[in-house]
C-alpha positions in Angstrom: -12.0 21.2 17.5 -9.1 23.4 18.7 -9.1 27.1 18.2 -5.8 28.9 18.0 -5.4 32.6 18.7 -2.2 34.4 18.0 -1.5 37.6 19.9 1.5 39.4 21.2 2.7 38.2 24.6 5.3 39.1 27.2 8.7 37.4 26.9 8.5 36.0 30.4 6.8 32.6 30.7 4.9 31.5 33.8 3.2 28.4 35.0 -0.6 28.6 34.9 -3.0 27.0 37.4 -2.7 23.7 35.5 1.1 23.8 35.6 1.5 24.5 31.9 3.9 27.1 30.6 2.1 30.1 29.4 2.7 33.7 28.4 0.7 36.8 29.6 -0.9 38.8 26.8 0.3 42.4 26.5 -3.2 43.6 25.7 -6.6 42.9 27.2 -8.7 40.3 25.4 -12.3 41.4 24.7 -15.0 39.4 26.5 -16.0 37.7 23.2 -12.5 36.6 22.5 -12.1 35.3 26.0 -15.4 33.4 25.6 -14.3 31.9 22.3 -11.0 30.7 23.8 -12.9 29.2 26.8 -15.2 27.1 24.6 -12.6 26.0 22.1 -12.1 22.6 23.8 -15.9 21.9 24.5 -15.8 18.2 23.9 -13.1 17.7 26.6 -15.1 19.9 29.0 -18.3 18.0 28.5 -16.4 14.7 29.1 -15.4 16.1 32.5 -18.9 17.1 33.4 -20.3 13.8 32.1 -17.9 11.9 34.5 -19.9 13.5 37.4 -23.4 12.7 36.1 -25.8 10.4 37.8 -26.2 7.2 35.9 -29.6 6.5 34.3 -30.5 3.7 36.7 -30.0 6.1 39.6 -32.7 8.4 38.3 -36.1 8.1 39.9 -39.2 9.4 38.0 -40.9 12.2 40.0 -37.8 13.2 41.9 -35.9 16.5 41.4 -32.3 16.9 40.4 -29.7 19.6 39.9 -29.0 19.4 36.2 -26.9 20.9 33.6 -29.3 21.7 30.7 -29.7 24.2 27.9 -32.6 26.0 29.6 -32.5 25.2 33.3 -30.6 24.1 36.4 -33.2 22.0 38.3 -35.5 19.4 36.7 -38.0 16.8 37.8 -37.5 13.4 36.1 -40.4 12.4 33.9 -41.3 9.8 31.3 -42.1 11.8 28.2 -43.4 9.5 25.4 -41.2 6.6 26.5 -38.1 8.8 26.9 -36.4 10.1 30.1 -36.9 13.8 30.3 -36.7 16.5 32.9 -39.5 19.0 33.5 -37.9 22.4 34.2 -38.6 26.0 34.7 -38.0 28.0 31.5 -38.1 31.7 30.7 -38.7 32.9 27.2 -39.7 36.5 26.3 -40.4 37.2 30.0 -42.8 34.2 30.2 -42.2 31.5 32.9 -43.5 28.1 32.0 -42.7 24.3 32.4 -40.7 22.7 29.7 -39.3 19.2 29.1 -35.7 18.6 28.0 -34.4 15.1 27.4 -31.6 13.1 29.0 -28.2 13.3 27.5 -28.4 9.6 26.5 -31.2 10.5 24.0 -28.4 11.9 21.8 -28.2 14.8 19.5 -30.0 17.1 18.9 -32.5 16.4 21.7 -30.5 15.0 24.6 -29.4 18.1 26.5 -29.8 17.3 30.2 -27.0 15.9 32.4 -28.3 15.1 35.9 -25.7 15.9 38.6 -27.3 15.6 42.1 -30.6 14.4 43.7 -32.5 17.1 45.5 -33.7 15.8 48.9 -37.0 17.7 48.9 -39.9 16.1 46.9 -41.3 18.4 44.3 -45.0 19.3 44.3 -47.2 17.7 41.7 -49.6 20.6 40.8 -48.1 22.7 37.9 -48.3 26.2 39.3 -46.8 25.0 42.6 -44.1 23.1 40.7 -43.2 26.1 38.6 -42.7 28.2 41.7 -40.8 25.4 43.5 -38.4 24.9 40.6 -37.6 28.7 40.6 -36.9 28.5 44.4 -34.7 25.4 43.9 -32.7 27.1 41.1 -31.9 29.9 43.6 -31.1 27.5 46.4 -28.7 25.5 44.1 -27.3 28.3 42.0 -23.7 27.6 43.1 -23.9 24.0 41.8 -25.6 25.1 38.6 -22.9 27.8 38.0 -20.1 25.2 38.8 -21.4 22.9 36.0 -21.5 25.8 33.5 -18.0 26.8 34.6 -16.7 23.4 33.8 -18.3 23.5 30.3 -17.2 27.0 29.5 -13.8 26.7 31.1 -14.1 29.8 33.2 -15.8 30.9 36.4 -19.4 31.9 35.8 -21.4 34.1 38.2 -24.9 32.7 37.4 -28.2 33.6 38.8 -31.5 32.4 37.6 -33.7 34.8 35.6 -36.5 36.3 37.7 
């Protein structure tokens, strides 16, 4: 799906960072408009991120990964009812808890996790320790997590995990 915005621009074209001819807007775009433009080509952006994913046969159950997911940036690979999932730290209404999201290969609407890199440190097994460890790992890997979101959104994202 392509979105097209029409707004008044300068008469002088320039080459943008991708080498395409573009025109500078004569007005400032609001944040919401800029966001809408950024996600207009979402399928293409996800294809780019998926090209960087670890393949399913590279995933080891019980190991932790930097992931691109709806609700987290670090997850531990688990078998959840016969499906590959990732146990991650989630925050909702100020509550921190463990939550499982499924691998992208699961398909819509449940497959939301794209594993990007193995984390060398083994995760703890006990739930309270795992929750604290996942929060620490999100902080340690926030640059990689933000980079993945930047690819999908099409703009630089300054991301920090919720505390």
